[in-house]
C-alpha positions as CSV (number, residue, x, y, z in Angstrom):
1,X,-8.5,-16.8,13.1
2,X,-10.3,-19.3,10.8
3,X,-8.3,-21.8,8.7
4,X,-9.9,-23.4,5.6
5,X,-9.9,-27.2,5.0
6,X,-7.0,-27.0,2.6
7,X,-4.9,-25.2,5.1
8,X,-5.8,-27.7,7.8
9,X,-4.2,-30.4,5.7
10,X,-0.9,-28.6,6.3
11,X,0.7,-28.0,9.6
12,X,1.2,-25.2,12.1
13,X,4.3,-24.6,14.1
14,X,5.2,-22.1,16.8
15,X,8.7,-20.5,16.8
16,X,9.7,-17.5,18.9
17,X,6.1,-16.8,19.8
18,X,5.0,-16.7,16.2
19,X,2.7,-19.3,14.7
20,X,3.4,-20.4,11.2
21,X,1.4,-22.5,8.7
22,X,3.8,-24.7,6.7
23,X,3.1,-26.2,3.3
24,X,5.0,-29.4,2.6
25,X,4.2,-29.3,-1.1
26,X,6.0,-26.2,-2.0
27,X,8.2,-25.9,1.1
28,X,6.8,-22.5,2.2
29,X,5.5,-21.0,5.4
30,X,3.0,-18.3,6.3
31,X,2.8,-16.2,9.4
32,X,-0.7,-16.7,10.8
33,X,-0.6,-15.5,14.4
34,X,1.5,-13.8,17.0
35,X,1.1,-13.3,20.7
36,X,-0.8,-10.0,21.2
37,X,1.9,-8.5,23.5
38,X,4.8,-9.1,21.2
39,X,6.4,-5.7,20.6
40,X,9.4,-6.3,18.4
41,X,9.2,-9.2,16.0
42,X,11.8,-10.7,13.7
43,X,10.5,-12.7,10.7
44,X,13.4,-14.8,9.3
45,X,13.8,-15.7,5.7
46,X,13.2,-19.4,6.5
47,X,12.3,-21.7,9.3
48,X,13.5,-25.2,9.8
49,X,11.1,-28.0,10.9
50,X,12.2,-31.6,11.3
51,X,15.3,-30.8,9.3
52,X,13.3,-29.3,6.4
53,X,13.6,-25.7,5.4
54,X,10.6,-23.6,4.6
55,X,10.7,-20.1,3.0
56,X,8.4,-17.6,4.6
57,X,6.4,-16.1,1.8
58,X,3.3,-14.6,3.3
59,X,1.9,-12.7,6.3
60,X,-1.7,-14.1,6.4
61,X,-5.1,-12.5,7.0
62,X,-5.3,-10.7,10.4
63,X,-2.0,-12.2,11.6
64,X,-1.2,-9.1,13.7
65,X,-4.7,-7.6,13.8
66,X,-5.2,-5.5,17.0
67,X,-1.8,-6.5,18.2
68,X,0.7,-4.5,20.2
69,X,3.5,-5.1,17.7
70,X,5.6,-2.0,17.2
71,X,8.2,-3.2,14.7
72,X,8.7,-6.0,12.2
73,X,12.2,-6.8,11.1
74,X,12.9,-9.0,8.1
75,X,16.3,-9.8,6.5
76,X,17.3,-7.9,3.4
77,X,16.8,-11.1,1.4
78,X,13.4,-11.9,2.8
79,X,11.1,-14.1,0.6
80,X,7.8,-12.5,1.7
81,X,5.7,-11.9,-1.4
82,X,2.2,-11.2,0.1
83,X,0.8,-9.3,3.0
84,X,-2.9,-10.3,3.1
85,X,-6.1,-8.6,4.2
86,X,-6.1,-6.8,7.6
87,X,-2.7,-8.3,8.4
88,X,-1.8,-5.4,10.7
89,X,-5.3,-3.8,11.0
90,X,-5.4,-1.4,14.0
91,X,-2.1,-2.6,15.4
92,X,0.5,-0.5,17.1
93,X,3.1,-0.8,14.4
94,X,5.2,2.3,14.0
95,X,7.3,1.6,10.9
96,X,7.5,-1.0,8.2
97,X,10.1,-1.9,5.5
98,X,8.7,-3.2,2.2
99,X,11.3,-5.9,1.3
100,X,12.3,-6.3,-2.3
101,X,10.3,-9.5,-3.1
102,X,7.0,-8.2,-1.6
103,X,4.6,-8.0,-4.5
104,X,1.1,-7.6,-3.0
105,X,-0.2,-5.6,0.0
106,X,-3.8,-6.7,0.6
107,X,-7.0,-4.8,1.5
108,X,-6.9,-2.9,4.8
109,X,-3.5,-4.4,5.6
110,X,-2.4,-1.4,7.6
111,X,-5.7,0.3,8.0
112,X,-6.3,2.3,11.2
113,X,-2.6,1.9,12.3
114,X,-2.6,5.3,14.0
115,X,1.1,5.0,15.0
116,X,2.4,4.0,11.6
117,X,4.5,6.9,10.3
118,X,7.3,5.4,8.2
119,X,7.2,3.1,5.2
120,X,10.6,2.3,3.7
121,X,10.9,0.9,0.2
122,X,13.9,0.4,-2.0
123,X,14.2,1.4,-5.7
124,X,14.5,-2.3,-6.5
125,X,11.1,-3.2,-5.0
126,X,9.0,-5.7,-6.9
127,X,5.7,-4.4,-5.4
128,X,2.9,-4.7,-7.9
129,X,-0.3,-3.9,-6.1
130,X,-1.7,-2.1,-3.1
131,X,-5.2,-3.1,-2.1
132,X,-8.1,-0.9,-1.2
133,X,-7.9,0.8,2.2
134,X,-4.4,-0.6,2.6
135,X,-3.1,2.4,4.6
136,X,-6.4,4.1,5.3
137,X,-6.2,6.4,8.4
138,X,-2.6,5.6,9.1
139,X,-0.1,8.4,9.9
140,X,2.5,7.7,7.2
141,X,4.3,10.9,6.1
142,X,5.6,9.9,2.7
143,X,5.4,7.1,0.1
144,X,7.5,6.1,-2.9
145,X,5.8,4.6,-6.0
146,X,8.3,2.2,-7.4
147,X,8.5,1.1,-11.1
148,X,6.7,-2.3,-10.8
149,X,3.7,-0.9,-9.0
150,X,0.7,-1.0,-11.4
151,X,-2.3,-0.8,-9.1
152,X,-3.4,1.4,-6.1
153,X,-6.8,0.4,-4.8
154,X,-9.8,2.5,-3.7
155,X,-9.1,4.7,-0.7
156,X,-5.7,3.1,-0.2
157,X,-4.2,6.3,1.3
158,X,-7.5,8.0,2.2
159,X,-7.4,10.0,5.5
160,X,-3.7,9.7,5.8
161,X,-3.6,13.2,7.3
162,X,0.2,13.3,7.6
163,X,0.9,12.2,4.1
164,X,2.6,15.2,2.3
165,X,4.9,13.6,-0.2
166,X,4.4,10.9,-2.9
167,X,7.4,10.3,-5.0
168,X,7.0,8.7,-8.4
169,X,10.2,6.9,-9.6
170,X,11.3,7.0,-13.1
171,X,9.9,4.3,-15.4
172,X,6.7,4.0,-13.3
173,X,4.3,1.4,-14.7
174,X,1.3,2.6,-12.6
175,X,-1.9,2.2,-14.6
176,X,-4.7,2.3,-12.0
177,X,-5.4,4.6,-9.0
178,X,-8.8,3.9,-7.4
179,X,-11.5,6.3,-6.2
180,X,-10.6,8.3,-3.1
181,X,-7.1,7.0,-3.1
182,X,-5.4,10.1,-1.8
183,X,-8.5,11.9,-0.4
184,X,-7.9,14.1,2.7
185,X,-4.1,13.9,2.5
186,X,-1.6,16.7,2.8
187,X,0.0,16.1,-0.6
188,X,1.4,19.4,-2.1
189,X,2.3,18.2,-5.6
190,X,1.7,15.1,-7.7
191,X,3.3,13.9,-10.9
192,X,0.9,11.8,-13.0
193,X,2.7,8.6,-14.1
194,X,2.9,8.2,-17.8
195,X,0.8,5.0,-18.1
196,X,-2.1,6.2,-15.9
197,X,-5.2,6.3,-18.0
198,X,-7.7,7.6,-15.5
199,X,-7.9,10.0,-12.6
200,X,-10.8,8.5,-10.7
201,X,-13.6,10.1,-8.8
202,X,-12.5,11.9,-5.6
203,X,-8.9,10.8,-6.1
204,X,-7.5,14.1,-4.6
205,X,-10.7,15.2,-2.9
206,X,-10.1,17.6,0.0
207,X,-6.3,17.7,-0.6
208,X,-6.2,21.2,0.7
209,X,-2.4,21.6,0.2
210,X,-2.4,20.3,-3.3
211,X,-1.3,23.1,-5.7
212,X,0.7,21.4,-8.5
213,X,-0.2,18.6,-10.9
214,X,2.4,17.7,-13.5
215,X,2.1,15.6,-16.6
216,X,4.9,13.9,-18.5
217,X,5.2,14.5,-22.2
218,X,4.2,10.9,-23.0
219,X,1.1,10.9,-20.7
220,X,-1.5,8.3,-21.7
221,X,-4.2,9.8,-19.5
222,X,-7.7,9.5,-21.1
223,X,-10.2,10.3,-18.4
224,X,-10.7,12.7,-15.4
225,X,-13.8,11.8,-13.4
226,X,-16.1,13.9,-11.2
227,X,-14.7,15.7,-8.2
228,X,-11.2,14.3,-8.9
229,X,-9.7,17.5,-7.4
230,X,-12.6,18.7,-5.3
231,X,-11.6,21.4,-2.8
232,X,-7.9,21.2,-3.7
233,X,-5.8,24.2,-4.2
234,X,-4.5,23.5,-7.7
235,X,-3.6,26.8,-9.4
236,X,-3.1,25.7,-13.0
237,X,-3.7,22.7,-15.1
238,X,-2.4,21.7,-18.6
239,X,-4.4,18.9,-20.2
240,X,-2.3,16.2,-21.9
241,X,-3.0,15.6,-25.6
242,X,-4.2,12.1,-24.8
243,X,-7.2,13.3,-22.8
244,X,-10.6,12.4,-24.3
245,X,-13.1,12.5,-21.4
246,X,-13.4,15.3,-18.9
247,X,-16.3,15.3,-16.4
248,X,-17.7,18.8,-16.1
249,X,-17.4,18.7,-12.3
250,X,-13.8,17.5,-12.3
251,X,-12.5,20.7,-10.7
252,X,-15.5,21.7,-8.5
253,X,-14.4,23.7,-5.5
254,X,-11.0,24.7,-6.8
255,X,-11.0,28.5,-6.3
256,X,-7.4,29.1,-7.3
257,X,-7.6,27.3,-10.6
258,X,-7.1,29.7,-13.5
């Protein structure tokens, strides 16, 4: 794993077979590496080095990439705010708890995690963004969109062939869902969050179990792009009053739509 010059000015420390990068300026630490055969890992809220305490705020790029890790445990009051690009790419992780202070899940963070089935997240989560391909080709079965989440990137849940339920919590602030975000999932119904302004190209492409799309009364949806529901099984569709742009191929390949 490469470390840039700014990071080299800081320090690395190994504790319990995990390598941390510590930052003396803001008294924080990042997880940057773990032994490949570590199966069950505990990431504490803080580590102490030379009698100084450092809050662990980040799991860095590729920290557990290709690793044999199966579980990550963090305390309820964890300070982790960011999981960076490819942090768990193609690892053996089976479940993960999104702790309350986690705000950003980076690009391909859990991509190709073929044993990842369970993501736990509380109603008090501060999660704001999910990067593109974040859970691509994982085996997660359900996901909850909590109120602070505003951005889901391109192909974030694409090819999650076990994903059948996406719950949208009340007061959702979700504004952006990228192209192909839920393509080839097993979602059966989906409620469009009130602040979502666009259903992007191929968002629900090949969702062969998707039958129901619901809109809130206060929907702000303005655009539905090409092939948004291609080869889904939606049976009816009520356009919200806010809609101003509808691609003529938005519902191509939906034989049950009347």
